[in-house]
Phi, psi and omega in degrees: 000117180281142179240154175233130173255118180254127188245129174257128183228137168213109175056041177247039182313315188287349181254351188297317182301313180295320179300308184289321179298328178294335177275322180294335183262012180296145177287339177261125192254343185278077184213159172234154181243125178239120187248119181254114177261122188263064175061045181297147178258357176264203182261032181302316182294320176298321182292314184290331182284358172285343185259139178272162176058039174235124176280124183249127175249123181255111179263136183246000182226127181218166176270183176271006186240116183300325181296319180287324177296322179296315178302315180296317181300313183289322181295315180292327177293316180297327179300334179260004183273159179234004182278157176279329176248137180247121176257123176275143179207120170280143193289348175268359175256173177203165188256147165298147187299338180256012183298306183302314181300315182295315183290320177301315179298323178298314179295321179296324182274350180226075191297337182280349184291133177251327179225138176228145180240132170253176184260146181274155164256105183289122185257109175259176185299319187244359181197164175246150181227125179280113181286134178268344177078029178282150177282162175289171183293334178282143175279105185262172175282341186244156177282186170306133183272108177283131179305154183307321182291353177261012186248134175232136180230157169282138183297334183298340182258004187305311185296314181290325178298307183291330175297328182279326191254000192268021177302137182264006187270356186228078193286345177262007176258111187272172188298327183298312179296319181300316181289323178299318177295320179299315180295318185290317191252335179265306178284335181054040181205093183266099187265112179250130170266110188280057174225144178273101189241356185233126176275111186253109189282132177246105180233171179287349184258347183276172189300316185298334181293340180279352184234070179297135187304130178070009173271172186307309183295327178298314180294321180294320177293322179297322177299318179293327176297320176297319179296319177298315180298319178300314178296319178301316179297315181299317182289339184242017177054044177255133181294129180247129177225128181296128179251183183298319180301313179302310183295318179295317180299313180296321180296313182295321180294333178288343183262335186263000000 
């Protein structure tokens, strides 16, 4: 089974070597690497071109919204891919050496699976933390949100997946939540590989750092996630009922 790793990059020059080396050292070898550079202003392109056998896509036009740029990067990368399985990877993250092998075996042993999620190893400046993937105390509409780099899909569902998740009206709702909802409510099969196989970097510069838990921006993004879910339900004839999380989020956002 051939695999494709599609990488979205914007100004992550200092992480590229570790990212690519983690793919070159995989125990599973039947793979291709497609690197999408989204008009970086640093030396990302010089860095990636040091590596052989990497397809590089240079994008020169982007929006002002990182979430939409990420969707565009991955879709265009997948269009050039030839693998049966697609592994998403943000360029500041990297894979455990057995990730490809483990996920490929999971798909082979579960032929009906279209999307699979593994668990992250959260990488902080001075330590790593193995994420267990537990949900928050609130009963939400969505499961634990696996980071984008923890998501693998079969290429056969790419067109229907992106048709479902590519709304441009919710710019603070990133691809990971969109795909999790798609798996939960459209495929109705949320497949988790309960192993920590993806190193998910937590820095002061990445997107998640702008949304400190329970701070103003965090609640506002959560409100937009609820709005996205409401629209998602409407578009897919799914019954929507306001729950406590929805009501609490809207109430807090009205105060901040």
